[in-house]
C-alpha positions, -999 to 999 in steps of 0.1 A, spaced: 0 0 0 12 35 -8 18 59 21 -2 87 5 -1 123 16 -34 133 31 -39 160 5 -29 140 -25 -63 131 -38 -77 165 -30 -49 181 -51 -54 157 -80 -91 161 -78 -87 199 -81 -73 194 -116 -105 177 -127 -131 201 -113 -152 226 -131 -156 206 -163 -188 208 -182 -204 178 -198 -201 176 -236 -226 199 -254 -244 187 -285 -266 213 -302 -293 223 -301 -291 228 -263 -302 254 -238 -278 263 -209 -290 282 -179 -264 295 -155 -268 316 -124 -239 332 -105 -246 340 -69 -227 358 -42 -225 340 -9 -221 364 21 -190 358 42 -196 331 69 -226 316 51 -226 278 48 -245 262 19 -259 230 35 -277 219 4 -295 229 -29 -333 229 -28 -352 197 -37 -359 195 -74 -393 179 -73 -418 173 -45 -406 145 -23 -370 146 -34 -344 152 -8 -322 183 -12 -288 179 -28 -263 179 0 -235 204 -8 -220 207 27 -182 207 26 -182 203 -12 -169 226 -40 -183 208 -70 -214 188 -77 -231 174 -108 -261 152 -114 -292 145 -134 -325 161 -128 -344 137 -150 -354 133 -187 -320 144 -201 -317 175 -178 -284 177 -160 -267 203 -138 -234 213 -123 -228 233 -91 -195 250 -81 -185 269 -51 -158 296 -55 -142 317 -29 -171 342 -26 -197 329 -51 -214 299 -64 -225 289 -100 -254 266 -108 -256 255 -144 -285 235 -160 -281 217 -194 -312 206 -213 -326 202 -248 -347 232 -259 -379 211 -259 -372 191 -227 -403 188 -206 -385 196 -174 -366 226 -186 -390 252 -172 -391 234 -138 -353 230 -138 -350 267 -145 -373 276 -116 -353 252 -94 -321 270 -103 -337 303 -95 -347 292 -60 -312 284 -49 -298 305 -20 -276 336 -26 -278 370 -43 -278 368 -81 -249 386 -97 -252 372 -132 -279 350 -149 -275 338 -184 -296 319 -209 -275 304 -237 -290 290 -269 -266 267 -286 -273 260 -323 -255 239 -349 -246 266 -374 -243 303 -377 -274 308 -399 -297 292 -373 -280 312 -346 -285 345 -365 -322 337 -369 -325 329 -332 -308 361 -322 -331 381 -345 -360 370 -322 -347 391 -294 -349 428 -291 -313 438 -298 -299 471 -310 -278 463 -340 -252 489 -329 -247 470 -296 -246 435 -311 -214 416 -304 -207 390 -330 -174 372 -334 -158 338 -337 -142 323 -306 -127 291 -293 -113 281 -327 -145 276 -346 -177 287 -326 -196 320 -331 -211 342 -304 -240 366 -308 -252 388 -279 -256 424 -267 -248 414 -230 -278 433 -217 -302 421 -191 -336 412 -206 -370 415 -190 -369 381 -174 -337 391 -156 -314 370 -178 -287 379 -203 -292 362 -237 -264 346 -256 -266 326 -288 -237 303 -298 -232 286 -331 -211 254 -326 -196 257 -361 -167 232 -365 -163 224 -328 -171 190 -314 -191 184 -282 -161 184 -259 -144 214 -275 -177 233 -277 -183 227 -239 -148 239 -231 -152 270 -252 -187 280 -239 -175 273 -203 -145 297 -209 -169 322 -224 -191 320 -192 -161 322 -169 -150 354 -188 -184 370 -181 -186 358 -145 -151 370 -136 -159 403 -154 -189 409 -132 -170 399 -101 -142 422 -110 -165 451 -115 -178 449 -80 -147 469 -71 -158 499 -92 -185 513 -69 -160 508 -40 -133 527 -59 -157 555 -68 -169 559 -32 -133 558 -20 -122 585 -45 -140 613 -25 -125 601 7 -90 602 -8 -97 637 -21 -105 648 15 -75 630 29 -52 647 3 -66 681 12 -61 674 49 -24 664 42 -19 696 22 -33 717 51 -11 698 75 19 705 54 11 743 55 6 742 93 39 723 97 57 750 77 40 780 93 47 773 130 11 784 138 4 752 157 22 735 185 39 701 180 13 684 202 -16 698 180 2 687 148 8 653 163 -28 648 172 -39 659 138 -15 636 120 -26 606 142 -62 613 133 -53 615 96 -33 583 97 -62 565 115 -86 577 87 -63 565 60 -59 531 77 -97 529 79 -101 536 42 -75 511 33 -90 484 55 -125 489 41 -113 487 5 -83 464 5 -101 431 0 -125 443 -27 -99 460 -47 -74 432 -44 -101 408 -55 -109 431 -85 -72 429 -96 -72 391 -93 -105 387 -113 -92 411 -139 -62 389 -145 -85 359 -149 -106 379 -174 -74 386 -195 -65 349 -193 -99 337 -205 -100 363 -233 -66 351 -245 -78 315 -244 -110 323 -264 -89 343 -290 -120 361 -304 -119 369 -341 -138 401 -352 -163 399 -380 -168 429 -404 -194 453 -392 -197 439 -356 -179 445 -323 -159 415 -311 -158 402 -276 -123 418 -272 -138 452 -283 -167 449 -258 -143 440 -230 -118 468 -238 -144 495 -242 -156 496 -207 -141 468 -186 -105 479 -188 -112 516 -180 -131 504 -149 -101 483 -138 -78 512 -144 -99 533 -121 -96 507 -94 -58 504 -100 -56 542 -98 -74 542 -64 -50 516 -51 -19 536 -62 -34 568 -48 -39 551 -15 -3 540 -15 9 575 -25 -11 592 2 1 567 28 37 574 17 31 612 19 16 607 54 47 588 64 69 615 51 51 642 70 53 620 101 90 617 96 93 655 92 73 662 123 94 636 142 126 653 130 112 687 140 104 675 175 137 658 179 156 689 167 137 711 192 145 686 220 182 686 210 182 725 210 166 725 244 191 700 257 219 722 242 205 753 260 203 733 292 239 721 289 250 757 283 232 769 314 247 741 334 281 749 321 276 786 330 265 776 365 295 753 369 319 781 358 303 805 383 304 779 410 341 773 403 349 810 405 331 812 438 350 782 450 383 799 440 372 830 459 363 809 489 397 792 487 415 826 486 395 839 516 401 807 535 438 810 528 438 845 544 418 833 574 441 803 579 471 825 575 457 849 602 451 821 627 485 804 619 505 836 623 486 844 655 495 810 669 531 814 660 532 849 675 519 835 707 545 808 706 571 835 702 557 852 732 562 821 752 600 821 746 603 849 772 601 822 799 633 807 784 650 841 786 646 850 750 628 882 743 609 882 710 589 912 697 554 899 691 545 923 662 578 918 645 573 880 645 538 883 631 550 906 603 578 883 594 556 852 593 526 865 574 541 863 538 558 829 541 529 813 559 504 826 533 525 814 504 530 780 520 493 776 527 484 787 492 507 762 476 496 734 499 459 740 493 463 742 456 482 709 454 456 693 476 428 705 453 447 692 423 451 658 439 414 657 448 401 666 413 427 645 395 443 674 376 
């Protein structure tokens, strides 16, 4: 027995998901794309007919099955949406019931499509003529290496977009692959465009943030506000920018990811324009890419405003640090001045103390000279004092100076 990795079969199975069954024209395909709110768990699809148990979808990402009488379906779960697709012959008795069943599934509908698949282009053109389509808005092109698409990509009265596809030279498997890619292109396009309203709403907020930063720059340069006031204002602006980024980051990031998928599907389909009609590439480039550029511009603008806010923060921090350094320098100067004054006072005190010590020392020596009279030596008291003052003063001054040098390590 092989010692398999626990994710091996899940990984291999991922490569085989999202495959449509072969399509043999004529056929009707009903597909509904729904958004699933965050945290919502799809426990099952509704029962198809009275008495049938619901299709259990708990923990699954892909389901397929038969609803009866040649009507089949596939169900897929994506990161934030689900797609339910029904395949049936145009005259299948259960088609209307299957369509109503698909419409009753949970979730908000973001895209609903009815696709009529015919064998050749002439039949497809007659089928398309039955719908109310403005010829100026008709998209008609070849795609997928042999199929032909006709549609105006507008929502009709019943809430569905109508597409007509001519199989042309494609076989059932290749046709299914091409139509599936065509639908994925449309689904990813709608998912990507969810970011456009968010970008438009965010644009006004970014305008206000830029004006606030310009005003802050003027206040920073004019010295009309204190550092504390500027710091409080900058913190408030940074919090506002962070709130805007947090509210839009997921949606705009998802828009960028879906836009890349749209480009990949468009490259896979390789639409070929027909004279007198817009192609699928023309339709996509005309409005989709400008919308994506708007979203990209909002993301870049957010980054630029955040960088400018960081620069202003750095300038304010430098200004505060410079002022603190200047204050420290002034404090050191005042301390140095006080130290010099204290040293001068100390020198003055040392000089006065030398005089006082000299006075007491000379007095003591003079009294000692007076005591020599008991030994028969007569010494004049004032003369002794006069002779001793200068040498005693000099000796004490030298002694005290050396003592101070030893104490201070000079």
